[in-house]
C-alpha positions in Angstrom: 78.0 20.1 -68.5 74.6 18.0 -69.4 71.4 17.6 -68.2 69.5 15.1 -69.2 65.9 16.6 -70.3 63.3 13.3 -70.4 60.9 14.2 -73.1 58.6 10.8 -72.9 58.7 7.9 -70.4 57.3 4.4 -70.8 56.6 1.4 -68.5 58.7 -0.9 -69.4 57.0 -4.1 -68.0 53.9 -4.0 -66.2 53.9 -3.8 -62.3 57.4 -2.8 -62.2 58.9 0.3 -61.3 61.3 0.3 -64.4 61.8 2.8 -66.9 62.4 3.8 -70.0 63.8 6.8 -71.3 63.2 8.8 -74.8 65.8 11.6 -74.5 65.3 14.7 -77.6 68.8 16.7 -76.8 71.7 18.7 -77.9 74.7 16.5 -77.0 75.2 18.6 -74.0 72.1 16.8 -72.8 73.0 13.2 -74.0 76.9 13.9 -71.8 74.0 14.5 -69.3 72.1 11.4 -70.6 75.3 9.5 -70.2 76.0 11.2 -66.9 73.1 10.5 -65.0 73.2 6.5 -66.0 76.3 6.0 -65.0 76.2 7.5 -61.3 72.4 6.5 -60.4 70.2 3.8 -61.6 67.2 5.7 -60.8 65.5 8.6 -62.1 62.2 9.9 -59.2 62.4 6.9 -58.0 61.8 4.0 -61.1 64.5 2.1 -61.6 66.5 2.4 -65.1 66.8 -0.7 -67.5 67.0 0.7 -71.0 68.5 3.8 -72.5 68.5 5.4 -75.5 71.1 7.9 -76.0 72.5 9.7 -79.3 75.9 12.0 -80.3 76.5 11.8 -76.4 80.8 13.1 -75.9 82.9 11.3 -73.1 83.9 14.0 -71.2 84.9 17.7 -72.0 88.2 17.2 -72.5 87.4 15.8 -75.0 84.7 17.9 -76.9 86.4 20.8 -76.2 90.9 20.4 -75.8 92.5 22.1 -72.8 95.5 21.1 -74.9 96.3 24.9 -76.0 95.8 26.8 -72.8 98.8 29.3 -72.4 98.6 28.0 -68.4 99.8 24.9 -69.5 103.1 26.1 -70.7 104.0 27.9 -67.5 102.0 25.6 -64.2 103.4 22.3 -62.3 101.9 19.2 -63.9 101.0 17.8 -60.2 99.2 21.2 -59.8 97.6 20.2 -63.2 96.2 16.7 -61.9 94.9 18.7 -58.5 93.1 20.5 -60.5 91.6 18.2 -63.4 90.5 16.0 -60.7 87.8 18.8 -59.9 86.1 17.8 -62.9 86.9 14.3 -62.8 83.6 12.7 -61.4 82.0 13.8 -65.0 84.3 11.9 -66.8 81.8 9.4 -68.3 83.9 6.7 -68.9 85.3 6.2 -65.8 82.0 5.8 -64.3 80.9 3.0 -67.1 80.8 0.2 -65.1 78.2 1.4 -63.1 75.9 0.8 -66.0 76.6 -2.7 -66.8 73.7 -4.2 -66.7 71.6 -1.6 -68.2 70.2 -2.3 -72.1 71.9 0.1 -74.5 71.4 1.8 -77.8 74.3 4.6 -78.8 73.2 5.9 -82.0 75.5 8.6 -83.8 75.4 9.5 -87.9 78.2 8.6 -89.4 78.7 12.6 -90.6 78.2 14.2 -87.0 80.2 17.1 -87.4 79.5 18.2 -84.2 80.2 15.2 -81.8 82.8 13.0 -83.6 81.2 9.3 -83.7 84.7 8.0 -82.1 82.9 9.5 -78.9 79.8 7.0 -79.0 82.1 4.5 -80.6 84.6 4.1 -77.4 81.7 4.5 -75.0 80.7 0.9 -76.5 84.5 -0.3 -76.9 84.3 0.2 -73.1 81.5 -1.0 -72.3 82.0 -4.1 -74.1 85.0 -4.5 -72.5 83.5 -3.9 -68.9 80.9 -6.8 -69.9 83.6 -9.0 -71.1 81.4 -9.6 -73.9 82.9 -7.8 -77.3 79.9 -7.6 -79.1 77.2 -7.0 -75.8 76.2 -3.7 -76.8 77.0 -2.2 -80.7 76.2 0.9 -82.0 73.5 2.6 -84.5 74.9 4.1 -87.1 73.3 5.9 -89.4 74.8 6.8 -92.6 74.9 10.0 -94.0 73.3 11.5 -91.7 74.2 14.4 -88.9 74.1 15.1 -85.5 70.3 14.7 -85.5 67.7 13.5 -87.2 64.3 13.7 -87.1 63.4 9.9 -86.4 66.6 9.4 -84.2 64.4 7.6 -81.2 61.1 6.8 -83.6 62.6 4.4 -86.3 62.5 0.9 -86.8 66.1 0.3 -85.3 64.7 2.2 -82.0 61.1 -0.2 -82.2 62.6 -3.1 -82.4 65.4 -2.6 -79.5 62.5 -1.6 -77.1 60.5 -5.1 -78.4 63.7 -6.7 -77.6 64.1 -6.1 -74.5 62.7 -7.5 -71.4 64.0 -7.2 -67.7 66.6 -8.6 -66.5 68.5 -10.3 -63.5 70.6 -8.4 -61.4 74.3 -9.4 -62.7 76.0 -11.7 -60.3 79.0 -9.1 -59.9 79.2 -5.6 -60.1 82.1 -2.5 -59.8 80.5 0.3 -58.1 83.2 3.4 -59.5 82.7 6.9 -58.1 86.0 9.8 -57.2 82.8 11.6 -55.3 79.8 10.4 -52.9 78.5 13.8 -54.1 78.4 13.5 -57.8 77.1 9.3 -57.5 73.5 8.4 -56.3 72.2 4.6 -55.3 73.7 2.1 -57.9 73.2 -1.8 -56.7 71.3 -1.0 -53.8 74.7 1.0 -52.9 75.0 4.1 -51.7 78.8 5.8 -50.8 79.2 7.9 -48.1 82.9 8.9 -47.9 85.8 7.7 -49.6 89.4 7.5 -47.8 91.2 10.3 -49.4 89.1 12.7 -51.5 88.5 12.5 -54.7 90.6 9.7 -55.4 89.2 6.7 -57.6 87.0 4.7 -55.0 85.5 1.2 -56.1 83.0 -1.0 -54.4 83.5 -5.0 -56.1 80.7 -7.2 -55.1 80.2 -10.8 -56.0 76.9 -12.8 -55.0 77.0 -16.6 -54.8 74.8 -19.2 -55.1 74.3 -19.2 -51.1 72.7 -15.6 -51.0 75.9 -14.1 -49.7 77.6 -11.0 -51.6 81.1 -10.5 -51.2 82.7 -6.8 -51.3 86.3 -5.7 -51.9 86.6 -1.9 -51.3 89.1 0.4 -51.9 89.8 3.7 -51.2 86.2 3.5 -49.7 85.6 4.4 -45.6 81.9 4.8 -45.1 78.5 3.6 -47.7 74.8 2.6 -46.9 72.2 0.8 -47.9 69.1 2.1 -49.9 65.8 1.0 -50.0 66.8 -0.2 -53.4 69.9 -3.2 -51.9 68.3 -6.5 -53.3 68.9 -8.1 -49.1 71.2 -11.2 -49.1 72.0 -13.4 -46.5 75.2 -13.1 -44.8 77.6 -9.6 -46.3 80.9 -9.8 -46.1 83.1 -6.5 -46.1 86.9 -7.2 -46.7 86.3 -10.5 -45.3 84.2 -9.1 -42.2 80.9 -10.8 -42.1 77.6 -9.4 -41.2 74.1 -11.5 -41.1 70.2 -10.7 -41.3 70.8 -8.2 -44.1 68.0 -9.7 -46.2 65.4 -7.8 -47.6 63.2 -7.1 -44.9 65.8 -6.0 -42.6 67.0 -3.1 -45.5 63.9 -1.7 -47.3 64.2 1.5 -44.7 67.6 2.0 -46.6 69.2 3.1 -43.4 71.5 0.7 -43.2 75.0 2.4 -42.7 78.8 0.7 -42.8 82.0 2.4 -41.7 85.5 1.4 -41.7 86.8 2.0 -38.0 90.6 3.1 -38.5 91.8 2.1 -35.2 90.9 -1.5 -35.7 90.6 -0.9 -39.8 87.7 -3.6 -39.5 84.0 -2.7 -40.7 81.4 -1.6 -38.3 77.5 -1.0 -38.4 78.0 2.9 -37.6 77.6 5.9 -39.2 79.6 9.1 -40.4 81.0 10.2 -37.4 79.2 13.9 -37.0 82.5 16.0 -37.3 83.9 14.0 -40.2 82.5 15.0 -43.9 80.2 13.4 -45.5 78.1 12.7 -49.0 76.1 16.4 -48.3 79.1 18.1 -47.5 81.3 17.2 -50.2 83.0 19.7 -52.9 84.3 21.1 -55.3 82.9 24.3 -55.0 80.5 24.5 -58.1 78.3 22.3 -55.7 77.5 24.9 -54.8 74.9 25.3 -57.9 73.5 22.1 -57.0 71.4 23.4 -53.9 67.6 23.8 -54.4 68.0 27.2 -51.6 69.2 30.4 -53.0 72.2 31.5 -52.9 73.7 33.7 -50.4 75.8 36.7 -50.7 77.1 38.8 -48.0 79.6 41.3 -48.7 81.1 44.8 -46.4 79.3 47.1 -45.1 81.6 49.7 -46.7 82.9 49.4 -50.3 80.9 49.7 -53.9 83.7 47.4 -55.5 81.9 44.2 -53.6 79.2 45.1 -54.1 79.1 44.7 -57.9 81.5 41.7 -57.2 78.6 40.2 -55.4 75.8 41.7 -58.4 77.9 39.6 -61.5 77.7 37.0 -58.9 73.9 36.9 -58.7 73.8 37.6 -62.2 75.9 34.9 -63.6 74.2 32.5 -61.4 70.7 33.4 -62.8 71.8 33.4 -66.4 73.4 29.7 -66.5 71.3 28.3 -63.6 68.0 30.4 -63.2 69.1 30.3 -59.5 67.8 33.4 -57.1 70.3 35.0 -55.0 70.1 37.5 -51.7 72.7 40.2 -51.1 73.2 41.0 -47.4 75.2 43.3 -45.3 78.0 41.5 -42.9 76.8 44.0 -40.2 72.8 43.3 -40.5 72.1 40.4 -38.1 68.3 41.1 -38.9 69.0 40.1 -42.8 71.2 37.7 -42.0 69.7 35.6 -39.4 66.7 35.1 -41.9 68.5 33.6 -44.6 69.8 30.8 -42.8 68.4 28.0 -45.2 71.1 24.7 -45.3 72.4 26.3 -49.0 75.6 28.0 -49.6 76.9 31.3 -48.7 79.3 32.9 -50.2 81.2 35.8 -48.5 83.0 38.5 -49.9 86.1 40.5 -49.1 89.1 41.0 -47.3 89.4 39.7 -43.0 89.6 43.5 -42.1 86.4 44.4 -44.0 84.0 41.3 -43.6 83.8 40.8 -39.7 81.9 37.7 -40.2 85.2 35.3 -42.1 86.9 35.5 -39.2 84.3 34.4 -36.6 83.5 31.5 -39.7 87.2 30.5 -39.6 87.2 30.6 -36.0 84.1 28.6 -35.1 84.9 25.7 -37.8 88.5 25.7 -38.0 89.5 23.8 -41.1 93.4 24.4 -42.1 93.3 27.6 -43.7 93.7 31.2 -41.7 94.8 35.1 -42.2 97.7 35.8 -40.3 97.7 39.3 -39.3 100.8 41.9 -39.0 101.7 44.6 -41.0 100.5 42.6 -44.4 97.7 40.3 -43.9 99.1 36.2 -45.1 97.6 33.2 -46.0 98.1 30.1 -44.5 97.0 26.9 -45.9 98.4 24.0 -43.6 101.4 25.1 -42.2 102.4 27.1 -45.8 102.2 30.8 -45.4 101.1 33.0 -48.8 101.5 36.7 -48.1 103.6 37.6 -51.4 101.1 41.0 -52.6 98.4 40.6 -55.1 98.1 37.1 -53.1 93.9 36.1 -53.2 92.3 32.4 -52.0 88.9 31.3 -52.5 87.8 27.9 -50.4 84.3 26.3 -49.1 84.3 25.3 -45.6 81.2 24.5 -43.2 79.3 27.4 -42.1 77.1 26.3 -38.9 75.2 24.2 -37.7 72.2 23.7 -40.0 74.7 22.3 -42.4 75.4 25.4 -44.4 78.0 25.7 -46.5 80.5 28.6 -46.3 82.6 29.9 -49.6 85.0 32.9 -48.7 86.5 35.0 -51.2 89.3 37.6 -49.8 93.1 37.9 -50.7 96.1 39.9 -48.8 94.6 43.0 -51.1 92.2 44.1 -53.5 93.9 42.6 -56.2 94.3 39.6 -54.4 90.6 39.1 -53.5 90.0 40.2 -57.5 92.2 37.4 -58.7 90.5 34.9 -56.7 86.7 36.1 -57.3 86.9 35.3 -60.9 87.9 31.7 -60.2 84.5 31.3 -58.3 82.4 28.6 -61.0 79.9 30.1 -63.0 78.5 26.6 -64.2 79.8 22.7 -64.2 83.7 22.2 -65.7 85.4 24.5 -64.5 88.2 23.3 -62.6 88.2 24.7 -59.3 88.7 22.5 -56.4 88.0 23.3 -52.5 90.7 25.4 -52.4 92.9 27.7 -54.3 95.7 30.2 -53.9 96.1 32.5 -57.2 98.5 35.4 -57.8 98.3 38.5 -59.6 100.6 36.7 -62.4 96.7 34.9 -62.6 95.7 37.6 -66.2 98.7 37.1 -67.7 100.2 32.8 -67.7 96.5 31.7 -66.4 97.0 28.2 -64.7 100.9 29.1 -63.6 99.4 31.9 -61.4 98.0 29.1 -59.2 100.3 29.0 -56.2 97.8 26.5 -54.4 95.2 24.3 -54.7 93.2 21.1 -53.0 90.9 19.7 -51.0 89.7 19.0 -47.4 89.8 15.7 -45.5 87.6 13.7 -44.2 88.4 15.7 -41.2 88.6 19.0 -43.0 92.5 19.6 -43.3 93.8 21.0 -46.6 95.7 18.4 -48.7 96.8 18.5 -52.3 99.2 21.6 -54.1 101.0 23.4 -51.3 
């Protein structure tokens, strides 16, 4: 998926921490600038007020259609909904409410044969609807131009737009939208930390009064934090619960946390419980590639097949993300212990082969376990999967250092092979936090998925079971 590449930046107003980004990129990267700005107002601690995106698509499903996948003809619609939730955080159209106070000049060539101009026009239509002003943002269409032209960021239209801009006051109303706390930054000085039902749509709506009071209504939100960019108010009202003395002087350190008490259903000034999930350990599995630490791949001491798979994973990570990897054996405790770095560890092998898989599951139970009899079975919640050729891929907490484990296993080697091939190579793959596969995946794709889903805030599995 897209990343934002910034070729130039300019101070928007002397003495402020505002920023104008000049982006030169392909369609993927223009998608990335929409993604970045609609998930956070910050870049390297600068507040962003103006953005000029060109020819970005709305979301990957609208750019490269999934409609003709063979697996769609064999899979349950509710399963497809669970899988699609794994990439919903990249649906830019769903998150545009987070950028309604940013000055935007969307640009597009009318003869674009790469990304249809419809995508840019739809961005503008949605934003204007959210702003309740049909002319607030206008598409700048360059007649006769294609996907890219040399003056896209330097012509008179852009220069006139920049000259007219001035720092605007914060809006009196806002709506923060997200499906994943791990995929959104600080918006309006508020950082989402935990949502009630993970990967369901969560919203924080705020209205500022003339008496310096901010009233907030939440949907599917369990915890959020005020960052040091929070404006500060005399009073804060969250779903009817009142809090005082939240002026800027009290919030400038950015450590004020509000959490919903599950028993009383009231908001309190308290941290997320250490046993529960927070923004740092939400998935989906592709989140592994956002870690700054090297990827550790742990394989059984016996079995050339696992070494080959580990090398392929390391190769893919380097190819697509220029990331470092290290491969260690499950019995090499000295090398294993040296790899503690707060990142991700991928464990390969059947439970009877990789000695560390059972240990991890026992140390941090998460509702997934291996039933061992004459044939290994995989138990997810109360559901047992034990047909030959069954595999599983899932993530879970690994140890006290904040590391995460990604376990790839199966009831046999055929099941393992079907599961490891679903390990995301890059963002955009519809792989949630756990998925159970069958040997039919090679022929019918999604129709061969037996179960898939996520973990709730107490690390219990839910989804299509």
